[in-house]
C-alpha angles and dihedrals in degrees: 000000000000089000092055092050090051092052091049091052091048092050091047092055093047092050093052092073125197121344121232091254092053091048092051092049091050092049092049092051090048092051091049091052093045091049091049092050092047092050090049091050093048092049092049091046092051091047090051092049092049092049091047091053091048091052091049091048093051093046090050093053093045094046092049092048093047094052094045090048092054093048095044090052089059093053113126095019102165115167092168093051092238094150096039096095130131088220110067090208090064093057112109097207145349115238096223116008118199115258125155094205104043138026111231127191126191127187133160094224097173098038097240092132096251139076098225098110129091116295092001088108118042128177128191120195141169116186144143092280090068108025118198091011138099114217126203125205124191095171102293098081134279114313133185110274109160126006131205093030114156098182135020119173135161131192124198113220136190125234093282090063091231111066112082126223108226105171138046088240087075096052091121091057096058109114105149139030124210110205126192123188124182113190123190136202116271093237134041118242115220090207093055108082101189126084094010090297097308119124114215139203122198128202125186124188133179108212127194115198110221097218104048117107096013 
């Protein structure tokens, strides 16, 4: 008889389910876990986005520098000897003329003694008309070349690699070009305090054109 009463009491307690307090505690724990998981996801997502922007920024700077390096090295290419004259007035072109505002590259790629054909004259500029952007012109007008560029500078150097060329009167003395490109991320990060929230990556390259001074 006592055994049956005990079983009835046990069944009664089981059938009663969770109390309101137990339910509130379970919901609170669940919300805490859900909040923690959501915060972890958001942090991981932001970290991924930041890393993705950094990779894109670095690739932009490297790609721009690689292409400019290849084209600068061809400057002054002159298979017909059109610019190899003792009289400067007889020279058909200068491989890299001095200009403080734009980088110009001339090369007689097909040997027809001029630089009027496609890609024989290339110009790189970065000015207030196209902020944070390098533009490239091969004769058909300035086109987008590299976006999200914060700084683009070039220094003309003589053969010693130290002395700078500062006037067009010294065009014949140009032997090297020092290029600096600073790319930035496409979006600002509110948690990054420097540079108004934009991370940056700077590349500097000293390029020696193969055909100048031959």
